[in-house]
PyMOL Python script that loads the backbone (N, CA, C, O; Angstrom):
from pymol import cmd

cmd.read_pdbstr("""\
ATOM      1  N   MET A   1      31.527  11.030  -1.984  1.00  0.00           N
ATOM      2  CA  MET A   1      30.985  12.143  -2.125  1.00  0.00           C
ATOM      3  C   MET A   1      31.237  13.472  -2.105  1.00  0.00           C
ATOM      4  O   MET A   1      31.222  14.049  -1.017  1.00  0.00           O
ATOM      5  N   GLY A   2      31.462  14.060  -3.087  1.00  0.00           N
ATOM      6  CA  GLY A   2      32.431  15.415  -3.019  1.00  0.00           C
ATOM      7  C   GLY A   2      31.849  16.213  -2.118  1.00  0.00           C
ATOM      8  O   GLY A   2      30.639  16.294  -1.906  1.00  0.00           O
ATOM      9  N   ASP A   3      33.062  17.046  -1.369  1.00  0.00           N
ATOM     10  CA  ASP A   3      32.556  18.154  -0.490  1.00  0.00           C
ATOM     11  C   ASP A   3      31.659  19.241  -0.859  1.00  0.00           C
ATOM     12  O   ASP A   3      30.916  19.810  -0.059  1.00  0.00           O
ATOM     13  N   ASP A   4      31.762  19.529  -2.195  1.00  0.00           N
ATOM     14  CA  ASP A   4      30.869  20.399  -2.675  1.00  0.00           C
ATOM     15  C   ASP A   4      28.943  19.966  -2.927  1.00  0.00           C
ATOM     16  O   ASP A   4      27.846  20.462  -2.668  1.00  0.00           O
ATOM     17  N   LEU A   5      29.453  18.886  -3.507  1.00  0.00           N
ATOM     18  CA  LEU A   5      27.820  17.945  -3.758  1.00  0.00           C
ATOM     19  C   LEU A   5      27.295  17.678  -2.427  1.00  0.00           C
ATOM     20  O   LEU A   5      26.102  17.849  -2.175  1.00  0.00           O
ATOM     21  N   LYS A   6      28.461  17.107  -1.232  1.00  0.00           N
ATOM     22  CA  LYS A   6      27.286  17.116   0.175  1.00  0.00           C
ATOM     23  C   LYS A   6      27.112  18.140   1.061  1.00  0.00           C
ATOM     24  O   LYS A   6      26.551  17.937   2.139  1.00  0.00           O
ATOM     25  N   SER A   7      27.675  19.618   0.623  1.00  0.00           N
ATOM     26  CA  SER A   7      27.147  20.416   1.555  1.00  0.00           C
ATOM     27  C   SER A   7      25.933  21.128   0.774  1.00  0.00           C
ATOM     28  O   SER A   7      25.140  21.850   1.378  1.00  0.00           O
ATOM     29  N   HIS A   8      25.825  20.841  -0.813  1.00  0.00           N
ATOM     30  CA  HIS A   8      24.707  21.303  -1.422  1.00  0.00           C
ATOM     31  C   HIS A   8      23.465  20.361  -1.270  1.00  0.00           C
ATOM     32  O   HIS A   8      22.322  20.804  -1.377  1.00  0.00           O
ATOM     33  N   LEU A   9      23.699  19.213  -1.049  1.00  0.00           N
ATOM     34  CA  LEU A   9      22.524  18.090  -1.054  1.00  0.00           C
ATOM     35  C   LEU A   9      22.018  18.390   0.965  1.00  0.00           C
ATOM     36  O   LEU A   9      20.939  18.160   1.509  1.00  0.00           O
ATOM     37  N   GLN A  10      23.097  18.863   1.469  1.00  0.00           N
ATOM     38  CA  GLN A  10      22.640  19.260   2.675  1.00  0.00           C
ATOM     39  C   GLN A  10      21.561  20.578   2.748  1.00  0.00           C
ATOM     40  O   GLN A  10      20.442  20.621   3.258  1.00  0.00           O
ATOM     41  N   ALA A  11      22.245  21.512   2.120  1.00  0.00           N
ATOM     42  CA  ALA A  11      21.380  22.553   1.989  1.00  0.00           C
ATOM     43  C   ALA A  11      20.110  22.561   1.370  1.00  0.00           C
ATOM     44  O   ALA A  11      19.324  23.493   1.542  1.00  0.00           O
ATOM     45  N   ASP A  12      19.772  21.234   0.408  1.00  0.00           N
ATOM     46  CA  ASP A  12      18.939  21.547  -0.176  1.00  0.00           C
ATOM     47  C   ASP A  12      17.592  21.261   0.498  1.00  0.00           C
ATOM     48  O   ASP A  12      17.559  20.047   0.700  1.00  0.00           O
ATOM     49  N   SER A  13      16.808  21.666   0.802  1.00  0.00           N
ATOM     50  CA  SER A  13      15.320  20.965   1.662  1.00  0.00           C
ATOM     51  C   SER A  13      14.638  20.028   1.251  1.00  0.00           C
ATOM     52  O   SER A  13      13.915  19.290   1.920  1.00  0.00           O
ATOM     53  N   LEU A  14      14.827  20.012   0.175  1.00  0.00           N
ATOM     54  CA  LEU A  14      13.762  18.527  -0.632  1.00  0.00           C
ATOM     55  C   LEU A  14      14.193  16.982  -0.457  1.00  0.00           C
ATOM     56  O   LEU A  14      13.561  15.940  -0.626  1.00  0.00           O
ATOM     57  N   TYR A  15      15.853  17.312   0.051  1.00  0.00           N
ATOM     58  CA  TYR A  15      16.360  15.450  -0.086  1.00  0.00           C
ATOM     59  C   TYR A  15      16.956  15.566   1.781  1.00  0.00           C
ATOM     60  O   TYR A  15      17.556  16.389   2.472  1.00  0.00           O
ATOM     61  N   THR A  16      16.422  14.377   1.934  1.00  0.00           N
ATOM     62  CA  THR A  16      16.997  14.018   3.284  1.00  0.00           C
ATOM     63  C   THR A  16      17.876  12.515   3.729  1.00  0.00           C
ATOM     64  O   THR A  16      17.540  11.379   4.063  1.00  0.00           O
ATOM     65  N   GLY A  17      18.973  13.135   3.551  1.00  0.00           N
ATOM     66  CA  GLY A  17      20.246  11.752   3.442  1.00  0.00           C
ATOM     67  C   GLY A  17      20.039  10.677   4.505  1.00  0.00           C
ATOM     68  O   GLY A  17      19.996  10.966   5.701  1.00  0.00           O
ATOM     69  N   ILE A  18      19.912   9.424   4.042  1.00  0.00           N
ATOM     70  CA  ILE A  18      19.446   8.320   5.080  1.00  0.00           C
ATOM     71  C   ILE A  18      20.812   7.299   5.449  1.00  0.00           C
ATOM     72  O   ILE A  18      20.133   6.320   5.138  1.00  0.00           O
ATOM     73  N   SER A  19      21.615   6.924   5.684  1.00  0.00           N
ATOM     74  CA  SER A  19      22.540   6.538   5.758  1.00  0.00           C
ATOM     75  C   SER A  19      22.712   4.943   6.419  1.00  0.00           C
ATOM     76  O   SER A  19      22.790   4.745   7.631  1.00  0.00           O
ATOM     77  N   SER A  20      22.751   3.974   5.497  1.00  0.00           N
ATOM     78  CA  SER A  20      22.920   2.742   6.115  1.00  0.00           C
ATOM     79  C   SER A  20      24.484   2.309   5.681  1.00  0.00           C
ATOM     80  O   SER A  20      24.762   1.784   4.603  1.00  0.00           O
ATOM     81  N   GLY A  21      25.369   2.608   6.653  1.00  0.00           N
ATOM     82  CA  GLY A  21      26.457   1.757   6.308  1.00  0.00           C
ATOM     83  C   GLY A  21      27.177   2.713   5.195  1.00  0.00           C
ATOM     84  O   GLY A  21      26.638   3.708   4.711  1.00  0.00           O
ATOM     85  N   PRO A  22      28.546   2.219   4.857  1.00  0.00           N
ATOM     86  CA  PRO A  22      28.899   2.850   3.778  1.00  0.00           C
ATOM     87  C   PRO A  22      27.932   3.544   2.480  1.00  0.00           C
ATOM     88  O   PRO A  22      28.282   4.579   1.913  1.00  0.00           O
ATOM     89  N   ASN A  23      26.837   2.888   2.172  1.00  0.00           N
ATOM     90  CA  ASN A  23      26.239   3.277   1.046  1.00  0.00           C
ATOM     91  C   ASN A  23      25.092   4.410   1.832  1.00  0.00           C
ATOM     92  O   ASN A  23      24.843   4.429   3.038  1.00  0.00           O
ATOM     93  N   ARG A  24      24.352   5.546   0.506  1.00  0.00           N
ATOM     94  CA  ARG A  24      23.997   6.721   1.378  1.00  0.00           C
ATOM     95  C   ARG A  24      22.924   6.883   0.443  1.00  0.00           C
ATOM     96  O   ARG A  24      23.289   7.057  -0.720  1.00  0.00           O
ATOM     97  N   GLN A  25      21.211   6.865   0.744  1.00  0.00           N
ATOM     98  CA  GLN A  25      20.447   6.998   0.025  1.00  0.00           C
ATOM     99  C   GLN A  25      19.786   8.025   0.013  1.00  0.00           C
ATOM    100  O   GLN A  25      19.917   8.699   1.034  1.00  0.00           O
ATOM    101  N   LEU A  26      18.928   8.534  -0.959  1.00  0.00           N
ATOM    102  CA  LEU A  26      17.986   9.888  -1.286  1.00  0.00           C
ATOM    103  C   LEU A  26      16.990   9.915  -0.887  1.00  0.00           C
ATOM    104  O   LEU A  26      16.522  10.096  -2.011  1.00  0.00           O
ATOM    105  N   GLN A  27      15.877   9.902  -0.091  1.00  0.00           N
ATOM    106  CA  GLN A  27      14.587  10.224  -0.096  1.00  0.00           C
ATOM    107  C   GLN A  27      14.049  11.461  -0.050  1.00  0.00           C
ATOM    108  O   GLN A  27      14.427  12.182   0.873  1.00  0.00           O
ATOM    109  N   ARG A  28      13.282  11.873  -0.797  1.00  0.00           N
ATOM    110  CA  ARG A  28      12.431  13.066  -1.208  1.00  0.00           C
ATOM    111  C   ARG A  28      11.435  13.523   0.119  1.00  0.00           C
ATOM    112  O   ARG A  28      10.404  12.900   0.369  1.00  0.00           O
ATOM    113  N   ASP A  29      11.905  14.733   0.954  1.00  0.00           N
ATOM    114  CA  ASP A  29      10.705  14.941   1.820  1.00  0.00           C
ATOM    115  C   ASP A  29       9.174  14.696   1.697  1.00  0.00           C
ATOM    116  O   ASP A  29       8.454  14.333   2.627  1.00  0.00           O
ATOM    117  N   ASP A  30       8.647  15.026   0.004  1.00  0.00           N
ATOM    118  CA  ASP A  30       7.371  14.533   0.013  1.00  0.00           C
ATOM    119  C   ASP A  30       6.879  12.961   0.182  1.00  0.00           C
ATOM    120  O   ASP A  30       5.754  12.557   0.476  1.00  0.00           O
ATOM    121  N   ASP A  31       8.029  12.235  -0.085  1.00  0.00           N
ATOM    122  CA  ASP A  31       7.653  11.146   0.391  1.00  0.00           C
ATOM    123  C   ASP A  31       7.150  10.331   1.905  1.00  0.00           C
ATOM    124  O   ASP A  31       6.353   9.425   2.148  1.00  0.00           O
ATOM    125  N   VAL A  32       7.946  11.065   2.625  1.00  0.00           N
ATOM    126  CA  VAL A  32       8.101  11.090   3.627  1.00  0.00           C
ATOM    127  C   VAL A  32       6.620  12.094   4.369  1.00  0.00           C
ATOM    128  O   VAL A  32       5.946  11.609   5.278  1.00  0.00           O
ATOM    129  N   CYS A  33       6.469  12.817   4.067  1.00  0.00           N
ATOM    130  CA  CYS A  33       5.109  13.603   4.133  1.00  0.00           C
ATOM    131  C   CYS A  33       4.327  12.932   3.816  1.00  0.00           C
ATOM    132  O   CYS A  33       3.368  13.115   4.566  1.00  0.00           O
ATOM    133  N   ARG A  34       4.045  11.949   2.862  1.00  0.00           N
ATOM    134  CA  ARG A  34       3.273  11.327   2.298  1.00  0.00           C
ATOM    135  C   ARG A  34       2.318  10.379   3.582  1.00  0.00           C
ATOM    136  O   ARG A  34       1.096  10.321   3.716  1.00  0.00           O
ATOM    137  N   ALA A  35       3.187   9.848   4.233  1.00  0.00           N
ATOM    138  CA  ALA A  35       2.651   8.972   5.214  1.00  0.00           C
ATOM    139  C   ALA A  35       2.202  10.051   6.237  1.00  0.00           C
ATOM    140  O   ALA A  35       1.092   9.723   6.657  1.00  0.00           O
ATOM    141  N   LYS A  36       2.523  10.927   6.665  1.00  0.00           N
ATOM    142  CA  LYS A  36       2.182  11.869   8.031  1.00  0.00           C
ATOM    143  C   LYS A  36       0.560  12.785   7.426  1.00  0.00           C
ATOM    144  O   LYS A  36      -0.077  13.565   8.134  1.00  0.00           O
ATOM    145  N   THR A  37       0.233  12.437   6.105  1.00  0.00           N
ATOM    146  CA  THR A  37      -1.160  12.474   5.668  1.00  0.00           C
ATOM    147  C   THR A  37      -2.236  11.721   5.463  1.00  0.00           C
ATOM    148  O   THR A  37      -3.428  11.946   5.251  1.00  0.00           O
ATOM    149  N   ILE A  38      -1.283  10.384   5.618  1.00  0.00           N
ATOM    150  CA  ILE A  38      -2.780   9.343   5.812  1.00  0.00           C
ATOM    151  C   ILE A  38      -3.932   9.581   7.139  1.00  0.00           C
ATOM    152  O   ILE A  38      -3.719   9.369   8.333  1.00  0.00           O
ATOM    153  N   LYS A  39      -4.934   9.983   6.632  1.00  0.00           N
ATOM    154  CA  LYS A  39      -5.635  10.041   8.183  1.00  0.00           C
ATOM    155  C   LYS A  39      -6.286   8.415   8.051  1.00  0.00           C
ATOM    156  O   LYS A  39      -6.288   7.596   7.131  1.00  0.00           O
ATOM    157  N   ASN A  40      -6.906   8.404   9.667  1.00  0.00           N
ATOM    158  CA  ASN A  40      -7.481   7.068  10.164  1.00  0.00           C
ATOM    159  C   ASN A  40      -9.256   7.369   9.910  1.00  0.00           C
ATOM    160  O   ASN A  40      -9.849   8.353  10.351  1.00  0.00           O
ATOM    161  N   SER A  41      -9.648   6.668   9.396  1.00  0.00           N
ATOM    162  CA  SER A  41     -11.401   6.815   9.881  1.00  0.00           C
ATOM    163  C   SER A  41     -12.058   6.380  10.881  1.00  0.00           C
ATOM    164  O   SER A  41     -11.599   5.336  11.345  1.00  0.00           O
ATOM    165  N   VAL A  42     -12.858   6.742  11.327  1.00  0.00           N
ATOM    166  CA  VAL A  42     -13.516   6.100  12.840  1.00  0.00           C
ATOM    167  C   VAL A  42     -14.525   5.220  12.526  1.00  0.00           C
ATOM    168  O   VAL A  42     -14.967   5.475  11.405  1.00  0.00           O
ATOM    169  N   VAL A  43     -15.034   4.350  13.019  1.00  0.00           N
ATOM    170  CA  VAL A  43     -16.159   3.176  12.469  1.00  0.00           C
ATOM    171  C   VAL A  43     -16.801   3.126  13.968  1.00  0.00           C
ATOM    172  O   VAL A  43     -16.402   2.527  14.968  1.00  0.00           O
ATOM    173  N   VAL A  44     -17.904   3.945  13.777  1.00  0.00           N
ATOM    174  CA  VAL A  44     -18.727   3.581  15.129  1.00  0.00           C
ATOM    175  C   VAL A  44     -19.280   1.503  15.092  1.00  0.00           C
ATOM    176  O   VAL A  44     -19.592   0.689  14.222  1.00  0.00           O
ATOM    177  N   ASN A  45     -19.115   1.508  16.546  1.00  0.00           N
ATOM    178  CA  ASN A  45     -19.424  -0.002  16.946  1.00  0.00           C
ATOM    179  C   ASN A  45     -20.855   0.398  16.550  1.00  0.00           C
ATOM    180  O   ASN A  45     -21.337   1.503  16.796  1.00  0.00           O
ATOM    181  N   GLU A  46     -21.731  -0.980  15.671  1.00  0.00           N
ATOM    182  CA  GLU A  46     -22.870  -0.994  15.440  1.00  0.00           C
ATOM    183  C   GLU A  46     -23.256  -1.801  16.134  1.00  0.00           C
ATOM    184  O   GLU A  46     -22.576  -2.750  16.525  1.00  0.00           O
ATOM    185  N   GLU A  47     -24.935  -1.494  16.556  1.00  0.00           N
ATOM    186  CA  GLU A  47     -25.785  -3.006  17.010  1.00  0.00           C
ATOM    187  C   GLU A  47     -26.281  -3.698  16.009  1.00  0.00           C
ATOM    188  O   GLU A  47     -26.924  -2.855  15.385  1.00  0.00           O
ATOM    189  N   LEU A  48     -26.392  -4.757  15.435  1.00  0.00           N
ATOM    190  CA  LEU A  48     -26.996  -4.920  14.898  1.00  0.00           C
ATOM    191  C   LEU A  48     -28.057  -5.994  14.409  1.00  0.00           C
ATOM    192  O   LEU A  48     -27.359  -6.996  14.259  1.00  0.00           O
ATOM    193  N   THR A  49     -28.979  -6.237  14.174  1.00  0.00           N
ATOM    194  CA  THR A  49     -30.256  -7.404  14.599  1.00  0.00           C
ATOM    195  C   THR A  49     -29.272  -8.670  13.550  1.00  0.00           C
ATOM    196  O   THR A  49     -28.228  -8.505  12.918  1.00  0.00           O
ATOM    197  N   ALA A  50     -30.115  -9.878  13.719  1.00  0.00           N
ATOM    198  CA  ALA A  50     -30.052 -11.023  13.129  1.00  0.00           C
ATOM    199  C   ALA A  50     -29.977 -11.176  11.818  1.00  0.00           C
ATOM    200  O   ALA A  50     -29.137 -11.766  11.140  1.00  0.00           O
ATOM    201  N   ASP A  51     -31.084 -10.498  11.473  1.00  0.00           N
ATOM    202  CA  ASP A  51     -31.217 -10.558   9.631  1.00  0.00           C
ATOM    203  C   ASP A  51     -30.302  -9.207   9.309  1.00  0.00           C
ATOM    204  O   ASP A  51     -29.908  -9.460   8.170  1.00  0.00           O
ATOM    205  N   GLU A  52     -29.786  -8.017   9.639  1.00  0.00           N
ATOM    206  CA  GLU A  52     -28.593  -7.323   9.045  1.00  0.00           C
ATOM    207  C   GLU A  52     -27.268  -7.612   9.350  1.00  0.00           C
ATOM    208  O   GLU A  52     -26.506  -6.692   9.056  1.00  0.00           O
ATOM    209  N   TRP A  53     -26.609  -8.850   9.974  1.00  0.00           N
ATOM    210  CA  TRP A  53     -25.956  -9.530  10.367  1.00  0.00           C
ATOM    211  C   TRP A  53     -25.807 -10.375   9.050  1.00  0.00           C
ATOM    212  O   TRP A  53     -24.840 -10.260   8.296  1.00  0.00           O
ATOM    213  N   LYS A  54     -26.763 -11.158   8.865  1.00  0.00           N
ATOM    214  CA  LYS A  54     -27.340 -12.211   7.896  1.00  0.00           C
ATOM    215  C   LYS A  54     -26.902 -11.753   6.844  1.00  0.00           C
ATOM    216  O   LYS A  54     -25.833 -12.273   6.525  1.00  0.00           O
ATOM    217  N   ARG A  55     -27.524 -10.473   5.689  1.00  0.00           N
ATOM    218  CA  ARG A  55     -27.503  -9.735   5.026  1.00  0.00           C
ATOM    219  C   ARG A  55     -26.112  -9.365   4.459  1.00  0.00           C
ATOM    220  O   ARG A  55     -25.835  -9.286   3.262  1.00  0.00           O
ATOM    221  N   ARG A  56     -25.013  -9.080   5.839  1.00  0.00           N
ATOM    222  CA  ARG A  56     -23.799  -8.661   5.413  1.00  0.00           C
ATOM    223  C   ARG A  56     -22.938  -9.587   5.614  1.00  0.00           C
ATOM    224  O   ARG A  56     -21.733  -9.349   5.531  1.00  0.00           O
ATOM    225  N   TYR A  57     -23.342 -10.603   5.864  1.00  0.00           N
ATOM    226  CA  TYR A  57     -22.592 -12.109   5.588  1.00  0.00           C
ATOM    227  C   TYR A  57     -22.530 -12.530   4.294  1.00  0.00           C
ATOM    228  O   TYR A  57     -21.533 -12.767   3.613  1.00  0.00           O
ATOM    229  N   GLU A  58     -23.930 -12.616   3.960  1.00  0.00           N
ATOM    230  CA  GLU A  58     -24.211 -13.200   2.606  1.00  0.00           C
ATOM    231  C   GLU A  58     -23.710 -12.419   1.378  1.00  0.00           C
ATOM    232  O   GLU A  58     -23.400 -12.955   0.314  1.00  0.00           O
ATOM    233  N   LYS A  59     -23.656 -10.927   1.666  1.00  0.00           N
ATOM    234  CA  LYS A  59     -22.695  -9.934   0.779  1.00  0.00           C
ATOM    235  C   LYS A  59     -21.541 -10.263   0.769  1.00  0.00           C
ATOM    236  O   LYS A  59     -21.070 -10.685  -0.287  1.00  0.00           O
ATOM    237  N   GLU A  60     -20.694 -10.170   1.994  1.00  0.00           N
ATOM    238  CA  GLU A  60     -19.180 -10.512   2.246  1.00  0.00           C
ATOM    239  C   GLU A  60     -18.994 -12.183   1.158  1.00  0.00           C
ATOM    240  O   GLU A  60     -18.118 -12.377   0.315  1.00  0.00           O
ATOM    241  N   ARG A  61     -19.924 -12.991   1.490  1.00  0.00           N
ATOM    242  CA  ARG A  61     -19.435 -14.223   0.923  1.00  0.00           C
ATOM    243  C   ARG A  61     -20.034 -14.230  -0.491  1.00  0.00           C
ATOM    244  O   ARG A  61     -19.752 -15.279  -1.071  1.00  0.00           O
ATOM    245  N   ASP A  62     -20.554 -13.634  -1.008  1.00  0.00           N
ATOM    246  CA  ASP A  62     -21.054 -13.164  -2.568  1.00  0.00           C
ATOM    247  C   ASP A  62     -19.815 -12.916  -3.160  1.00  0.00           C
ATOM    248  O   ASP A  62     -19.382 -13.618  -4.074  1.00  0.00           O
ATOM    249  N   LYS A  63     -19.225 -11.968  -2.698  1.00  0.00           N
ATOM    250  CA  LYS A  63     -18.188 -10.781  -2.860  1.00  0.00           C
ATOM    251  C   LYS A  63     -16.861 -12.131  -2.939  1.00  0.00           C
ATOM    252  O   LYS A  63     -16.275 -12.451  -3.973  1.00  0.00           O
ATOM    253  N   ASN A  64     -16.677 -12.635  -1.805  1.00  0.00           N
ATOM    254  CA  ASN A  64     -15.865 -13.517  -1.785  1.00  0.00           C
ATOM    255  C   ASN A  64     -15.590 -14.743  -3.050  1.00  0.00           C
ATOM    256  O   ASN A  64     -14.509 -15.140  -3.485  1.00  0.00           O
ATOM    257  N   ALA A  65     -16.939 -15.144  -3.426  1.00  0.00           N
ATOM    258  CA  ALA A  65     -17.332 -16.081  -4.255  1.00  0.00           C
ATOM    259  C   ALA A  65     -16.610 -15.179  -5.568  1.00  0.00           C
ATOM    260  O   ALA A  65     -15.693 -15.641  -6.247  1.00  0.00           O
ATOM    261  N   ARG A  66     -17.118 -14.027  -5.743  1.00  0.00           N
ATOM    262  CA  ARG A  66     -16.792 -13.270  -7.100  1.00  0.00           C
ATOM    263  C   ARG A  66     -15.278 -13.479  -7.216  1.00  0.00           C
ATOM    264  O   ARG A  66     -14.786 -14.125  -8.141  1.00  0.00           O
ATOM    265  N   LEU A  67     -14.444 -12.813  -6.084  1.00  0.00           N
ATOM    266  CA  LEU A  67     -13.143 -12.443  -6.078  1.00  0.00           C
ATOM    267  C   LEU A  67     -12.467 -13.840  -6.303  1.00  0.00           C
ATOM    268  O   LEU A  67     -11.302 -13.832  -6.700  1.00  0.00           O
ATOM    269  N   LYS A  68     -12.983 -14.825  -6.124  1.00  0.00           N
ATOM    270  CA  LYS A  68     -12.121 -16.308  -6.156  1.00  0.00           C
ATOM    271  C   LYS A  68     -12.366 -16.632  -7.357  1.00  0.00           C
ATOM    272  O   LYS A  68     -11.697 -17.484  -7.942  1.00  0.00           O
ATOM    273  N   GLY A  69     -13.812 -15.712  -8.148  1.00  0.00           N
ATOM    274  CA  GLY A  69     -13.675 -16.693  -9.561  1.00  0.00           C
ATOM    275  C   GLY A  69     -12.433 -15.797 -10.302  1.00  0.00           C
ATOM    276  O   GLY A  69     -11.619 -16.329 -11.056  1.00  0.00           O
ATOM    277  N   VAL A  70     -12.422 -14.243  -9.937  1.00  0.00           N
ATOM    278  CA  VAL A  70     -11.376 -13.747 -10.833  1.00  0.00           C
ATOM    279  C   VAL A  70     -10.071 -14.229 -10.600  1.00  0.00           C
ATOM    280  O   VAL A  70      -9.329 -13.950 -11.542  1.00  0.00           O
ATOM    281  N   ILE A  71      -9.501 -14.873  -9.658  1.00  0.00           N
ATOM    282  CA  ILE A  71      -8.472 -15.131  -9.324  1.00  0.00           C
ATOM    283  C   ILE A  71      -8.125 -16.320  -9.654  1.00  0.00           C
ATOM    284  O   ILE A  71      -6.912 -16.528  -9.679  1.00  0.00           O
ATOM    285  N   GLU A  72      -9.294 -17.751 -10.095  1.00  0.00           N
ATOM    286  CA  GLU A  72      -8.956 -18.768 -11.005  1.00  0.00           C
ATOM    287  C   GLU A  72      -8.663 -18.341 -12.226  1.00  0.00           C
ATOM    288  O   GLU A  72      -7.650 -18.841 -12.714  1.00  0.00           O
ATOM    289  N   ARG A  73      -9.565 -17.135 -13.226  1.00  0.00           N
ATOM    290  CA  ARG A  73      -9.547 -17.387 -14.429  1.00  0.00           C
ATOM    291  C   ARG A  73      -8.188 -16.444 -14.364  1.00  0.00           C
ATOM    292  O   ARG A  73      -7.630 -16.413 -15.461  1.00  0.00           O
ATOM    293  N   CYS A  74      -7.537 -15.685 -13.361  1.00  0.00           N
ATOM    294  CA  CYS A  74      -6.089 -15.018 -13.635  1.00  0.00           C
ATOM    295  C   CYS A  74      -5.112 -16.149 -13.755  1.00  0.00           C
ATOM    296  O   CYS A  74      -4.008 -16.071 -14.294  1.00  0.00           O
ATOM    297  N   GLU A  75      -5.693 -17.313 -13.137  1.00  0.00           N
ATOM    298  CA  GLU A  75      -4.399 -18.267 -12.751  1.00  0.00           C
ATOM    299  C   GLU A  75      -4.385 -18.589 -14.125  1.00  0.00           C
ATOM    300  O   GLU A  75      -3.413 -18.364 -14.847  1.00  0.00           O
ATOM    301  N   ALA A  76      -5.706 -19.243 -14.606  1.00  0.00           N
ATOM    302  CA  ALA A  76      -5.631 -20.279 -15.389  1.00  0.00           C
ATOM    303  C   ALA A  76      -5.144 -19.441 -17.163  1.00  0.00           C
ATOM    304  O   ALA A  76      -5.024 -20.127 -18.178  1.00  0.00           O
ATOM    305  N   GLU A  77      -4.938 -17.888 -17.143  1.00  0.00           N
ATOM    306  CA  GLU A  77      -4.428 -17.286 -18.190  1.00  0.00           C
ATOM    307  C   GLU A  77      -3.133 -17.327 -17.849  1.00  0.00           C
ATOM    308  O   GLU A  77      -2.322 -17.383 -18.774  1.00  0.00           O
ATOM    309  N   LEU A  78      -2.668 -17.310 -16.531  1.00  0.00           N
ATOM    310  CA  LEU A  78      -1.629 -17.123 -16.311  1.00  0.00           C
ATOM    311  C   LEU A  78      -0.440 -18.389 -16.537  1.00  0.00           C
ATOM    312  O   LEU A  78       0.781 -18.233 -16.538  1.00  0.00           O
ATOM    313  N   ALA A  79      -1.184 -19.644 -16.720  1.00  0.00           N
ATOM    314  CA  ALA A  79      -0.446 -20.893 -16.520  1.00  0.00           C
ATOM    315  C   ALA A  79      -0.671 -20.998 -18.496  1.00  0.00           C
ATOM    316  O   ALA A  79       0.074 -21.630 -19.245  1.00  0.00           O
ATOM    317  N   LYS A  80      -1.609 -20.371 -18.816  1.00  0.00           N
ATOM    318  CA  LYS A  80      -1.929 -20.884 -20.107  1.00  0.00           C
ATOM    319  C   LYS A  80      -0.836 -19.810 -20.866  1.00  0.00           C
ATOM    320  O   LYS A  80      -0.333 -20.257 -21.897  1.00  0.00           O
ATOM    321  N   TRP A  81      -0.462 -18.569 -20.493  1.00  0.00           N
ATOM    322  CA  TRP A  81       1.301 -17.671 -20.329  1.00  0.00           C
ATOM    323  C   TRP A  81       1.978 -18.745 -20.476  1.00  0.00           C
ATOM    324  O   TRP A  81       1.990 -19.277 -21.586  1.00  0.00           O
ATOM    325  N   ARG A  82       2.607 -19.242 -19.527  1.00  0.00           N
ATOM    326  CA  ARG A  82       3.511 -19.764 -18.928  1.00  0.00           C
ATOM    327  C   ARG A  82       3.741 -21.036 -19.578  1.00  0.00           C
ATOM    328  O   ARG A  82       4.857 -21.509 -19.365  1.00  0.00           O
ATOM    329  N   ALA A  83       2.587 -22.037 -20.677  1.00  0.00           N
ATOM    330  CA  ALA A  83       2.443 -23.114 -21.147  1.00  0.00           C
ATOM    331  C   ALA A  83       3.376 -23.006 -22.501  1.00  0.00           C
ATOM    332  O   ALA A  83       4.095 -23.885 -22.978  1.00  0.00           O
ATOM    333  N   GLY A  84       3.121 -21.483 -23.042  1.00  0.00           N
ATOM    334  CA  GLY A  84       3.615 -20.580 -24.197  1.00  0.00           C
ATOM    335  C   GLY A  84       2.578 -20.930 -24.878  1.00  0.00           C
ATOM    336  O   GLY A  84       2.403 -20.482 -26.011  1.00  0.00           O
TER     337      GLY A  84
END
""", "prot")
cmd.dss("prot")
cmd.show_as("cartoon", "prot")
cmd.util.cbc("prot")
cmd.orient("prot")
């Protein structure tokens, strides 16, 4: 890298140089900042009755069955495309 370009990139606040041996990658600061903006959500420990647990279980079981069907349809379509 030329000295002029190197000094320009170092002065430019949008880029951070990341060195991995002789190769150098440029990463935008806003990509780094995006990780800093992730917010964790708090979940309260709930005391559920047996009926509430059963409803949640059935809801998740139905959701799981529906998603398995989606996967099977996608795999069938993929097999069809691969077969030509």
